[in-house]
N, CA, C, O and the ligand as a Tripos MOL2 file, in Angstrom:
@<TRIPOS>MOLECULE
protein
  273   271    69     0     0
PROTEIN
NO_CHARGES

@<TRIPOS>ATOM
      1 N          -3.3150   35.4870    4.9200 N.3       1 MET1
      2 CA         -4.3900   35.4940    3.9100 C.3       1 MET1
      3 C          -5.2120   36.7610    4.0270 C.2       1 MET1
      4 O          -5.6660   37.1460    5.1050 O.2       1 MET1
      5 N          -5.3820   37.3760    2.9120 N.am      2 ALA2
      6 CA         -6.1800   38.5920    2.8930 C.3       2 ALA2
      7 C          -7.2100   38.5130    1.7760 C.2       2 ALA2
      8 O          -7.0090   37.8350    0.7680 O.2       2 ALA2
      9 N          -8.2800   39.1950    1.9690 N.am      3 ASP3
     10 CA         -9.2820   39.2540    0.9200 C.3       3 ASP3
     11 C          -8.9330   40.3470   -0.0660 C.2       3 ASP3
     12 O          -8.5070   41.4400    0.3070 O.2       3 ASP3
     13 N          -9.1220   40.0270   -1.3290 N.am      4 LYS4
     14 CA         -8.8690   40.9870   -2.3710 C.3       4 LYS4
     15 C         -10.1870   41.2980   -3.0490 C.2       4 LYS4
     16 O         -11.0450   40.4250   -3.1740 O.2       4 LYS4
     17 N         -10.3540   42.5170   -3.4820 N.am      5 GLN5
     18 CA        -11.5910   42.8730   -4.1700 C.3       5 GLN5
     19 C         -11.4550   42.5850   -5.6600 C.2       5 GLN5
     20 O         -10.5470   43.0890   -6.3210 O.2       5 GLN5
     21 N         -12.3530   41.7820   -6.1710 N.am      6 TYR6
     22 CA        -12.3570   41.4680   -7.5900 C.3       6 TYR6
     23 C         -13.6610   41.9340   -8.2160 C.2       6 TYR6
     24 O         -14.7020   42.0050   -7.5630 O.2       6 TYR6
     25 N         -13.5720   42.2480   -9.4960 N.am      7 LYS7
     26 CA        -14.7850   42.5740  -10.2520 C.3       7 LYS7
     27 C         -15.3120   41.2810  -10.8450 C.2       7 LYS7
     28 O         -14.5540   40.4860  -11.4010 O.2       7 LYS7
     29 N         -16.6030   41.0770  -10.7250 N.am      8 GLN8
     30 CA        -17.1890   39.8520  -11.2530 C.3       8 GLN8
     31 C         -18.3810   40.1570  -12.1270 C.2       8 GLN8
     32 O         -19.1790   41.0480  -11.8360 O.2       8 GLN8
     33 N         -18.4900   39.3990  -13.2060 N.am      9 LEU9
     34 CA        -19.6230   39.5850  -14.0970 C.3       9 LEU9
     35 C         -20.0130   38.2570  -14.7360 C.2       9 LEU9
     36 O         -19.1540   37.4590  -15.1110 O.2       9 LEU9
     37 N         -21.2960   38.0360  -14.8530 N.am     10 GLY10
     38 CA        -21.7760   36.8490  -15.5450 C.3      10 GLY10
     39 C         -22.6820   37.2770  -16.6810 C.2      10 GLY10
     40 O         -23.3600   38.3010  -16.5960 O.2      10 GLY10
     41 N         -22.6900   36.4900  -17.7440 N.am     11 CYS11
     42 CA        -23.5680   36.7890  -18.8730 C.3      11 CYS11
     43 C         -25.0220   36.8950  -18.4140 C.2      11 CYS11
     44 O         -25.7760   37.7390  -18.8980 O.2      11 CYS11
     45 N         -25.4030   36.0350  -17.4800 N.am     12 LEU12
     46 CA        -26.7870   36.0380  -17.0120 C.3      12 LEU12
     47 C         -27.1460   37.3400  -16.2970 C.2      12 LEU12
     48 O         -28.3110   37.7320  -16.2450 O.2      12 LEU12
     49 N         -26.1170   38.0080  -15.7420 N.am     13 ASP13
     50 CA        -26.3740   39.2860  -15.0720 C.3      13 ASP13
     51 C         -26.7270   40.3780  -16.0870 C.2      13 ASP13
     52 O         -27.4350   41.3380  -15.7820 O.2      13 ASP13
     53 N         -26.2110   40.1940  -17.2960 N.am     14 VAL14
     54 CA        -26.4490   41.2010  -18.3280 C.3      14 VAL14
     55 C         -27.7110   40.8770  -19.1210 C.2      14 VAL14
     56 O         -28.5460   41.7410  -19.3880 O.2      14 VAL14
     57 N         -27.8220   39.5850  -19.4930 N.am     15 ASP15
     58 CA        -28.9790   39.1740  -20.2720 C.3      15 ASP15
     59 C         -29.4090   37.7840  -19.8250 C.2      15 ASP15
     60 O         -28.8210   36.7780  -20.2230 O.2      15 ASP15
     61 N         -30.4400   37.7450  -18.9970 N.am     16 ALA16
     62 CA        -30.8860   36.4700  -18.4250 C.3      16 ALA16
     63 C         -31.4090   35.5310  -19.4990 C.2      16 ALA16
     64 O         -31.4620   34.3200  -19.2900 O.2      16 ALA16
     65 N         -31.7940   36.0740  -20.6430 N.am     17 SER17
     66 CA        -32.3600   35.2330  -21.6970 C.3      17 SER17
     67 C         -31.2790   34.6350  -22.5930 C.2      17 SER17
     68 O         -31.5720   33.8180  -23.4670 O.2      17 SER17
     69 N         -30.0320   35.0450  -22.3750 N.am     18 ALA18
     70 CA        -28.9450   34.5480  -23.2260 C.3      18 ALA18
     71 C         -28.6770   33.0670  -22.9850 C.2      18 ALA18
     72 O         -28.1910   32.3630  -23.8700 O.2      18 ALA18
     73 N         -28.9980   32.6020  -21.7820 N.am     19 GLY19
     74 CA        -28.7770   31.1970  -21.4700 C.3      19 GLY19
     75 C         -27.3150   30.8190  -21.4770 C.2      19 GLY19
     76 O         -26.9660   29.6750  -21.7700 O.2      19 GLY19
     77 N         -26.4670   31.7630  -21.1580 N.am     20 CYS20
     78 CA        -25.0260   31.5330  -21.1720 C.3      20 CYS20
     79 C         -24.5070   31.6260  -19.7450 C.2      20 CYS20
     80 O         -24.7010   32.6390  -19.0730 O.2      20 CYS20
     81 N         -23.8590   30.5890  -19.2900 N.am     21 GLY21
     82 CA        -23.4020   30.5490  -17.9050 C.3      21 GLY21
     83 C         -22.0200   31.1240  -17.6880 C.2      21 GLY21
     84 O         -21.4320   30.9490  -16.6210 O.2      21 GLY21
     85 N         -21.4980   31.8080  -18.6880 N.am     22 PHE22
     86 CA        -20.1590   32.3850  -18.5850 C.3      22 PHE22
     87 C         -20.0670   33.3680  -17.4190 C.2      22 PHE22
     88 O         -20.9290   34.2260  -17.2260 O.2      22 PHE22
     89 N         -19.0010   33.2120  -16.6600 N.am     23 GLN23
     90 CA        -18.7790   34.1410  -15.5590 C.3      23 GLN23
     91 C         -17.2980   34.4760  -15.5200 C.2      23 GLN23
     92 O         -16.4510   33.6080  -15.7290 O.2      23 GLN23
     93 N         -16.9960   35.7120  -15.2570 N.am     24 VAL24
     94 CA        -15.6090   36.1340  -15.3020 C.3      24 VAL24
     95 C         -15.2740   37.0120  -14.1150 C.2      24 VAL24
     96 O         -16.1260   37.7300  -13.5900 O.2      24 VAL24
     97 N         -14.0310   36.9450  -13.7050 N.am     25 ARG25
     98 CA        -13.5430   37.7610  -12.6030 C.3      25 ARG25
     99 C         -12.2290   38.3960  -13.0160 C.2      25 ARG25
    100 O         -11.4050   37.7610  -13.6730 O.2      25 ARG25
    101 N         -12.0360   39.6270  -12.6370 N.am     26 ALA26
    102 CA        -10.7670   40.2810  -12.9270 C.3      26 ALA26
    103 C         -10.4910   41.2960  -11.8370 C.2      26 ALA26
    104 O         -11.3740   41.6720  -11.0670 O.2      26 ALA26
    105 N          -9.2420   41.7270  -11.7930 N.am     27 GLU27
    106 CA         -8.8640   42.6570  -10.7300 C.3      27 GLU27
    107 C          -9.3440   44.0750  -10.9930 C.2      27 GLU27
    108 O          -9.6570   44.8210  -10.0650 O.2      27 GLU27
    109 N          -9.3970   44.4350  -12.2640 N.am     28 THR28
    110 CA         -9.8230   45.7900  -12.5960 C.3      28 THR28
    111 C         -10.9670   45.7430  -13.6090 C.2      28 THR28
    112 O         -11.1700   44.7450  -14.2990 O.2      28 THR28
    113 N         -11.7000   46.8390  -13.6760 N.am     29 GLU29
    114 CA        -12.8200   46.8980  -14.6040 C.3      29 GLU29
    115 C         -12.3320   46.8290  -16.0510 C.2      29 GLU29
    116 O         -12.9830   46.2240  -16.9030 O.2      29 GLU29
    117 N         -11.1880   47.4510  -16.3220 N.am     30 ALA30
    118 CA        -10.6440   47.4540  -17.6830 C.3      30 ALA30
    119 C         -10.3070   46.0320  -18.1280 C.2      30 ALA30
    120 O         -10.5770   45.6330  -19.2610 O.2      30 ALA30
    121 N          -9.7120   45.2860  -17.2070 N.am     31 GLU31
    122 CA         -9.3370   43.9050  -17.4970 C.3      31 GLU31
    123 C         -10.5960   43.0730  -17.7380 C.2      31 GLU31
    124 O         -10.6590   42.2600  -18.6600 O.2      31 GLU31
    125 N         -11.5810   43.2960  -16.8950 N.am     32 LEU32
    126 CA        -12.8360   42.5680  -17.0090 C.3      32 LEU32
    127 C         -13.5040   42.8400  -18.3560 C.2      32 LEU32
    128 O         -13.9930   41.9220  -19.0140 O.2      32 LEU32
    129 N         -13.5190   44.1040  -18.7550 N.am     33 MET33
    130 CA        -14.1590   44.4700  -20.0160 C.3      33 MET33
    131 C         -13.4750   43.7850  -21.1930 C.2      33 MET33
    132 O         -14.1230   43.4250  -22.1760 O.2      33 MET33
    133 N         -12.1630   43.6080  -21.0850 N.am     34 GLN34
    134 CA        -11.4240   42.9370  -22.1520 C.3      34 GLN34
    135 C         -11.8130   41.4750  -22.2460 C.2      34 GLN34
    136 O         -12.0080   40.9410  -23.3380 O.2      34 GLN34
    137 N         -11.9240   40.8300  -21.0840 N.am     35 LEU35
    138 CA        -12.3140   39.4230  -21.0560 C.3      35 LEU35
    139 C         -13.7310   39.2570  -21.5770 C.2      35 LEU35
    140 O         -14.0430   38.3000  -22.2860 O.2      35 LEU35
    141 N         -14.5840   40.2100  -21.2120 N.am     36 VAL36
    142 CA        -15.9760   40.1650  -21.6560 C.3      36 VAL36
    143 C         -16.0350   40.3430  -23.1770 C.2      36 VAL36
    144 O         -16.8010   39.6590  -23.8560 O.2      36 VAL36
    145 N         -15.2310   41.2550  -23.7010 N.am     37 ALA37
    146 CA        -15.2080   41.5080  -25.1450 C.3      37 ALA37
    147 C         -14.7620   40.2620  -25.8980 C.2      37 ALA37
    148 O         -15.3200   39.9240  -26.9420 O.2      37 ALA37
    149 N         -13.7530   39.5820  -25.3610 N.am     38 THR38
    150 CA        -13.2590   38.3570  -25.9910 C.3      38 THR38
    151 C         -14.3380   37.2880  -25.9870 C.2      38 THR38
    152 O         -14.5490   36.5980  -26.9840 O.2      38 THR38
    153 N         -15.0070   37.1620  -24.8740 N.am     39 HIS39
    154 CA        -16.0790   36.1730  -24.7590 C.3      39 HIS39
    155 C         -17.2400   36.5110  -25.6970 C.2      39 HIS39
    156 O         -17.7900   35.6300  -26.3580 O.2      39 HIS39
    157 N         -17.6000   37.7790  -25.7460 N.am     40 ALA40
    158 CA        -18.7170   38.2110  -26.5930 C.3      40 ALA40
    159 C         -18.4330   37.8870  -28.0530 C.2      40 ALA40
    160 O         -19.3300   37.5230  -28.8140 O.2      40 ALA40
    161 N         -17.1680   38.0280  -28.4250 N.am     41 LYS41
    162 CA        -16.7700   37.7650  -29.7980 C.3      41 LYS41
    163 C         -16.8350   36.2700  -30.1000 C.2      41 LYS41
    164 O         -17.3730   35.8540  -31.1260 O.2      41 LYS41
    165 N         -16.2790   35.4720  -29.1910 N.am     42 GLN42
    166 CA        -16.1950   34.0320  -29.4220 C.3      42 GLN42
    167 C         -17.5410   33.3290  -29.2860 C.2      42 GLN42
    168 O         -17.8620   32.4420  -30.0770 O.2      42 GLN42
    169 N         -18.3130   33.7140  -28.3060 N.am     43 CYS43
    170 CA        -19.5390   32.9760  -28.0120 C.3      43 CYS43
    171 C         -20.8150   33.6450  -28.4820 C.2      43 CYS43
    172 O         -21.8330   32.9790  -28.6710 O.2      43 CYS43
    173 N         -20.7700   34.9530  -28.6730 N.am     44 HIS44
    174 CA        -22.0070   35.6410  -29.0460 C.3      44 HIS44
    175 C         -21.8930   36.3510  -30.3790 C.2      44 HIS44
    176 O         -22.7820   37.1050  -30.7740 O.2      44 HIS44
    177 N         -20.7910   36.1030  -31.0680 N.am     45 LYS45
    178 CA        -20.5700   36.6640  -32.4040 C.3      45 LYS45
    179 C         -20.7250   38.1760  -32.4370 C.2      45 LYS45
    180 O         -21.2590   38.7450  -33.3900 O.2      45 LYS45
    181 N         -20.2470   38.8120  -31.3760 N.am     46 LEU46
    182 CA        -20.2770   40.2700  -31.3330 C.3      46 LEU46
    183 C         -18.8650   40.7810  -31.5620 C.2      46 LEU46
    184 O         -17.9990   40.6290  -30.7000 O.2      46 LEU46
    185 N         -18.6310   41.3760  -32.7040 N.am     47 ASP47
    186 CA        -17.2930   41.8680  -32.9940 C.3      47 ASP47
    187 C         -16.9170   43.0040  -32.0710 C.2      47 ASP47
    188 O         -15.7560   43.1660  -31.6960 O.2      47 ASP47
    189 N         -17.9120   43.7820  -31.7120 N.am     48 SER48
    190 CA        -17.6780   44.7890  -30.6840 C.3      48 SER48
    191 C         -18.9430   44.8910  -29.8600 C.2      48 SER48
    192 O         -20.0400   44.5960  -30.3340 O.2      48 SER48
    193 N         -18.7750   45.3060  -28.6370 N.am     49 ILE49
    194 CA        -19.9320   45.3780  -27.7500 C.3      49 ILE49
    195 C         -20.6200   46.7250  -27.9600 C.2      49 ILE49
    196 O         -19.9950   47.7770  -27.8280 O.2      49 ILE49
    197 N         -21.9130   46.6830  -28.2880 N.am     50 PRO50
    198 CA        -22.6470   47.9330  -28.4970 C.3      50 PRO50
    199 C         -22.6360   48.7970  -27.2390 C.2      50 PRO50
    200 O         -22.6100   48.2920  -26.1160 O.2      50 PRO50
    201 N         -22.6570   50.0920  -27.4520 N.am     51 GLN51
    202 CA        -22.5620   51.0410  -26.3440 C.3      51 GLN51
    203 C         -23.5990   50.7790  -25.2550 C.2      51 GLN51
    204 O         -23.2940   50.8690  -24.0660 O.2      51 GLN51
    205 N         -24.8220   50.4550  -25.6630 N.am     52 GLU52
    206 CA        -25.8660   50.2300  -24.6470 C.3      52 GLU52
    207 C         -25.5830   48.9760  -23.8360 C.2      52 GLU52
    208 O         -25.9810   48.8700  -22.6760 O.2      52 GLU52
    209 N         -24.8840   48.0170  -24.4640 N.am     53 MET53
    210 CA        -24.5540   46.8080  -23.7210 C.3      53 MET53
    211 C         -23.3940   47.0710  -22.7580 C.2      53 MET53
    212 O         -23.3240   46.4940  -21.6730 O.2      53 MET53
    213 N         -22.4960   47.9460  -23.1760 N.am     54 VAL54
    214 CA        -21.3910   48.3190  -22.2870 C.3      54 VAL54
    215 C         -21.9610   48.9060  -20.9990 C.2      54 VAL54
    216 O         -21.4860   48.6030  -19.9040 O.2      54 VAL54
    217 N         -22.9770   49.7410  -21.1400 N.am     55 ALA55
    218 CA        -23.6060   50.3550  -19.9810 C.3      55 ALA55
    219 C         -24.2530   49.2860  -19.1020 C.2      55 ALA55
    220 O         -24.1680   49.3450  -17.8760 O.2      55 ALA55
    221 N         -24.9020   48.3080  -19.7400 N.am     56 LYS56
    222 CA        -25.5350   47.2040  -19.0040 C.3      56 LYS56
    223 C         -24.5010   46.3790  -18.2630 C.2      56 LYS56
    224 O         -24.6780   46.0060  -17.1030 O.2      56 LYS56
    225 N         -23.4100   46.1060  -18.9750 N.am     57 VAL57
    226 CA        -22.3330   45.3100  -18.3850 C.3      57 VAL57
    227 C         -21.7750   46.0220  -17.1550 C.2      57 VAL57
    228 O         -21.6050   45.4210  -16.0940 O.2      57 VAL57
    229 N         -21.4930   47.3150  -17.3210 N.am     58 LYS58
    230 CA        -20.9050   48.0650  -16.2100 C.3      58 LYS58
    231 C         -21.8460   48.1290  -15.0200 C.2      58 LYS58
    232 O         -21.4110   48.1080  -13.8680 O.2      58 LYS58
    233 N         -23.1400   48.2090  -15.3070 N.am     59 ALA59
    234 CA        -24.1210   48.2640  -14.2230 C.3      59 ALA59
    235 C         -24.2140   46.9240  -13.5010 C.2      59 ALA59
    236 O         -24.5740   46.8610  -12.3260 O.2      59 ALA59
    237 N         -23.8830   45.8490  -14.2290 N.am     60 ALA60
    238 CA        -24.0420   44.5060  -13.6640 C.3      60 ALA60
    239 C         -22.7840   44.0190  -12.9450 C.2      60 ALA60
    240 O         -22.8100   42.9810  -12.2830 O.2      60 ALA60
    241 N         -21.7070   44.7490  -13.0700 N.am     61 ILE61
    242 CA        -20.4500   44.3250  -12.4330 C.3      61 ILE61
    243 C         -20.5950   44.3740  -10.9120 C.2      61 ILE61
    244 O         -21.0430   45.3630  -10.3330 O.2      61 ILE61
    245 N         -20.1970   43.2640  -10.2950 N.am     62 LYS62
    246 CA        -20.2360   43.2030   -8.8310 C.3      62 LYS62
    247 C         -18.8130   43.1740   -8.3230 C.2      62 LYS62
    248 O         -17.9150   42.6560   -8.9870 O.2      62 LYS62
    249 N         -18.6160   43.7240   -7.1610 N.am     63 THR63
    250 CA        -17.3090   43.6210   -6.5250 C.3      63 THR63
    251 C         -17.3930   42.5420   -5.4710 C.2      63 THR63
    252 O         -18.2200   42.6070   -4.5620 O.2      63 THR63
    253 N         -16.5230   41.5400   -5.5990 N.am     64 VAL64
    254 CA        -16.5680   40.4230   -4.6600 C.3      64 VAL64
    255 C         -15.2070   40.2480   -3.9850 C.2      64 VAL64
    256 O         -14.1630   40.4430   -4.6070 O.2      64 VAL64
    257 N         -15.2350   39.8840   -2.7280 N.am     65 PRO65
    258 CA        -13.9760   39.6000   -2.0350 C.3      65 PRO65
    259 C         -13.4900   38.2010   -2.3750 C.2      65 PRO65
    260 O         -14.2580   37.2400   -2.3360 O.2      65 PRO65
    261 N         -12.2270   38.0970   -2.7030 N.am     66 VAL66
    262 CA        -11.6410   36.7940   -3.0160 C.3      66 VAL66
    263 C         -10.4420   36.5830   -2.1080 C.2      66 VAL66
    264 O          -9.5700   37.4470   -2.0090 O.2      66 VAL66
    265 N         -10.3990   35.4530   -1.4560 N.am     67 ALA67
    266 CA         -9.2730   35.1610   -0.5800 C.3      67 ALA67
    267 C          -8.0630   34.7840   -1.4170 C.2      67 ALA67
    268 O          -8.1410   33.8770   -2.2460 O.2      67 ALA67
    269 N          -6.9590   35.4620   -1.2110 N.am     68 VAL68
    270 CA         -5.7480   35.1570   -1.9850 C.3      68 VAL68
    271 C          -4.6270   34.6860   -1.0640 C.2      68 VAL68
    272 O          -3.5300   34.3830   -1.5320 O.2      68 VAL68
    273 ZN        -21.9480   34.5960  -22.7590 Zn       69 ZN69
@<TRIPOS>BOND
     1     1     2 1
     2     2     3 1
     3     3     4 2
     4     3     5 am
     5     5     6 1
     6     6     7 1
     7     7     8 2
     8     7     9 am
     9     9    10 1
    10    10    11 1
    11    11    12 2
    12    11    13 am
    13    13    14 1
    14    14    15 1
    15    15    16 2
    16    15    17 am
    17    17    18 1
    18    18    19 1
    19    19    20 2
    20    19    21 am
    21    21    22 1
    22    22    23 1
    23    23    24 2
    24    23    25 am
    25    25    26 1
    26    26    27 1
    27    27    28 2
    28    27    29 am
    29    29    30 1
    30    30    31 1
    31    31    32 2
    32    31    33 am
    33    33    34 1
    34    34    35 1
    35    35    36 2
    36    35    37 am
    37    37    38 1
    38    38    39 1
    39    39    40 2
    40    39    41 am
    41    41    42 1
    42    42    43 1
    43    43    44 2
    44    43    45 am
    45    45    46 1
    46    46    47 1
    47    47    48 2
    48    47    49 am
    49    49    50 1
    50    50    51 1
    51    51    52 2
    52    51    53 am
    53    53    54 1
    54    54    55 1
    55    55    56 2
    56    55    57 am
    57    57    58 1
    58    58    59 1
    59    59    60 2
    60    59    61 am
    61    61    62 1
    62    62    63 1
    63    63    64 2
    64    63    65 am
    65    65    66 1
    66    66    67 1
    67    67    68 2
    68    67    69 am
    69    69    70 1
    70    70    71 1
    71    71    72 2
    72    71    73 am
    73    73    74 1
    74    74    75 1
    75    75    76 2
    76    75    77 am
    77    77    78 1
    78    78    79 1
    79    79    80 2
    80    79    81 am
    81    81    82 1
    82    82    83 1
    83    83    84 2
    84    83    85 am
    85    85    86 1
    86    86    87 1
    87    87    88 2
    88    87    89 am
    89    89    90 1
    90    90    91 1
    91    91    92 2
    92    91    93 am
    93    93    94 1
    94    94    95 1
    95    95    96 2
    96    95    97 am
    97    97    98 1
    98    98    99 1
    99    99   100 2
   100    99   101 am
   101   101   102 1
   102   102   103 1
   103   103   104 2
   104   103   105 am
   105   105   106 1
   106   106   107 1
   107   107   108 2
   108   107   109 am
   109   109   110 1
   110   110   111 1
   111   111   112 2
   112   111   113 am
   113   113   114 1
   114   114   115 1
   115   115   116 2
   116   115   117 am
   117   117   118 1
   118   118   119 1
   119   119   120 2
   120   119   121 am
   121   121   122 1
   122   122   123 1
   123   123   124 2
   124   123   125 am
   125   125   126 1
   126   126   127 1
   127   127   128 2
   128   127   129 am
   129   129   130 1
   130   130   131 1
   131   131   132 2
   132   131   133 am
   133   133   134 1
   134   134   135 1
   135   135   136 2
   136   135   137 am
   137   137   138 1
   138   138   139 1
   139   139   140 2
   140   139   141 am
   141   141   142 1
   142   142   143 1
   143   143   144 2
   144   143   145 am
   145   145   146 1
   146   146   147 1
   147   147   148 2
   148   147   149 am
   149   149   150 1
   150   150   151 1
   151   151   152 2
   152   151   153 am
   153   153   154 1
   154   154   155 1
   155   155   156 2
   156   155   157 am
   157   157   158 1
   158   158   159 1
   159   159   160 2
   160   159   161 am
   161   161   162 1
   162   162   163 1
   163   163   164 2
   164   163   165 am
   165   165   166 1
   166   166   167 1
   167   167   168 2
   168   167   169 am
   169   169   170 1
   170   170   171 1
   171   171   172 2
   172   171   173 am
   173   173   174 1
   174   174   175 1
   175   175   176 2
   176   175   177 am
   177   177   178 1
   178   178   179 1
   179   179   180 2
   180   179   181 am
   181   181   182 1
   182   182   183 1
   183   183   184 2
   184   183   185 am
   185   185   186 1
   186   186   187 1
   187   187   188 2
   188   187   189 am
   189   189   190 1
   190   190   191 1
   191   191   192 2
   192   191   193 am
   193   193   194 1
   194   194   195 1
   195   195   196 2
   196   195   197 am
   197   197   198 1
   198   198   199 1
   199   199   200 2
   200   199   201 am
   201   201   202 1
   202   202   203 1
   203   203   204 2
   204   203   205 am
   205   205   206 1
   206   206   207 1
   207   207   208 2
   208   207   209 am
   209   209   210 1
   210   210   211 1
   211   211   212 2
   212   211   213 am
   213   213   214 1
   214   214   215 1
   215   215   216 2
   216   215   217 am
   217   217   218 1
   218   218   219 1
   219   219   220 2
   220   219   221 am
   221   221   222 1
   222   222   223 1
   223   223   224 2
   224   223   225 am
   225   225   226 1
   226   226   227 1
   227   227   228 2
   228   227   229 am
   229   229   230 1
   230   230   231 1
   231   231   232 2
   232   231   233 am
   233   233   234 1
   234   234   235 1
   235   235   236 2
   236   235   237 am
   237   237   238 1
   238   238   239 1
   239   239   240 2
   240   239   241 am
   241   241   242 1
   242   242   243 1
   243   243   244 2
   244   243   245 am
   245   245   246 1
   246   246   247 1
   247   247   248 2
   248   247   249 am
   249   249   250 1
   250   250   251 1
   251   251   252 2
   252   251   253 am
   253   253   254 1
   254   254   255 1
   255   255   256 2
   256   255   257 am
   257   257   258 1
   258   258   259 1
   259   259   260 2
   260   259   261 am
   261   261   262 1
   262   262   263 1
   263   263   264 2
   264   263   265 am
   265   265   266 1
   266   266   267 1
   267   267   268 2
   268   267   269 am
   269   269   270 1
   270   270   271 1
   271   271   272 2
@<TRIPOS>SUBSTRUCTURE
     1 MET1         2 RESIDUE 1 A MET
     2 ALA2         6 RESIDUE 1 A ALA
     3 ASP3        10 RESIDUE 1 A ASP
     4 LYS4        14 RESIDUE 1 A LYS
     5 GLN5        18 RESIDUE 1 A GLN
     6 TYR6        22 RESIDUE 1 A TYR
     7 LYS7        26 RESIDUE 1 A LYS
     8 GLN8        30 RESIDUE 1 A GLN
     9 LEU9        34 RESIDUE 1 A LEU
    10 GLY10       38 RESIDUE 1 A GLY
    11 CYS11       42 RESIDUE 1 A CYS
    12 LEU12       46 RESIDUE 1 A LEU
    13 ASP13       50 RESIDUE 1 A ASP
    14 VAL14       54 RESIDUE 1 A VAL
    15 ASP15       58 RESIDUE 1 A ASP
    16 ALA16       62 RESIDUE 1 A ALA
    17 SER17       66 RESIDUE 1 A SER
    18 ALA18       70 RESIDUE 1 A ALA
    19 GLY19       74 RESIDUE 1 A GLY
    20 CYS20       78 RESIDUE 1 A CYS
    21 GLY21       82 RESIDUE 1 A GLY
    22 PHE22       86 RESIDUE 1 A PHE
    23 GLN23       90 RESIDUE 1 A GLN
    24 VAL24       94 RESIDUE 1 A VAL
    25 ARG25       98 RESIDUE 1 A ARG
    26 ALA26      102 RESIDUE 1 A ALA
    27 GLU27      106 RESIDUE 1 A GLU
    28 THR28      110 RESIDUE 1 A THR
    29 GLU29      114 RESIDUE 1 A GLU
    30 ALA30      118 RESIDUE 1 A ALA
    31 GLU31      122 RESIDUE 1 A GLU
    32 LEU32      126 RESIDUE 1 A LEU
    33 MET33      130 RESIDUE 1 A MET
    34 GLN34      134 RESIDUE 1 A GLN
    35 LEU35      138 RESIDUE 1 A LEU
    36 VAL36      142 RESIDUE 1 A VAL
    37 ALA37      146 RESIDUE 1 A ALA
    38 THR38      150 RESIDUE 1 A THR
    39 HIS39      154 RESIDUE 1 A HIS
    40 ALA40      158 RESIDUE 1 A ALA
    41 LYS41      162 RESIDUE 1 A LYS
    42 GLN42      166 RESIDUE 1 A GLN
    43 CYS43      170 RESIDUE 1 A CYS
    44 HIS44      174 RESIDUE 1 A HIS
    45 LYS45      178 RESIDUE 1 A LYS
    46 LEU46      182 RESIDUE 1 A LEU
    47 ASP47      186 RESIDUE 1 A ASP
    48 SER48      190 RESIDUE 1 A SER
    49 ILE49      194 RESIDUE 1 A ILE
    50 PRO50      198 RESIDUE 1 A PRO
    51 GLN51      202 RESIDUE 1 A GLN
    52 GLU52      206 RESIDUE 1 A GLU
    53 MET53      210 RESIDUE 1 A MET
    54 VAL54      214 RESIDUE 1 A VAL
    55 ALA55      218 RESIDUE 1 A ALA
    56 LYS56      222 RESIDUE 1 A LYS
    57 VAL57      226 RESIDUE 1 A VAL
    58 LYS58      230 RESIDUE 1 A LYS
    59 ALA59      234 RESIDUE 1 A ALA
    60 ALA60      238 RESIDUE 1 A ALA
    61 ILE61      242 RESIDUE 1 A ILE
    62 LYS62      246 RESIDUE 1 A LYS
    63 THR63      250 RESIDUE 1 A THR
    64 VAL64      254 RESIDUE 1 A VAL
    65 PRO65      258 RESIDUE 1 A PRO
    66 VAL66      262 RESIDUE 1 A VAL
    67 ALA67      266 RESIDUE 1 A ALA
    68 VAL68      270 RESIDUE 1 A VAL
    69 ZN69       273 GROUP 0 **** ****
């Protein structure tokens, strides 16, 4: 068993007032951004993520060790 580094992001990390408990983990930042974009579209009616939010999202991404 080894720990793997995963990128993690929660909606609350980006906007605490959103009241959305969505949390996502992915192996790469690109993968994570895709999952976030899909979620933003489905749950927050954002067809695309505004540039300033992309910056917020990237700043809020945490790297967490996950046992695999
Ligand atoms: Zn959300």
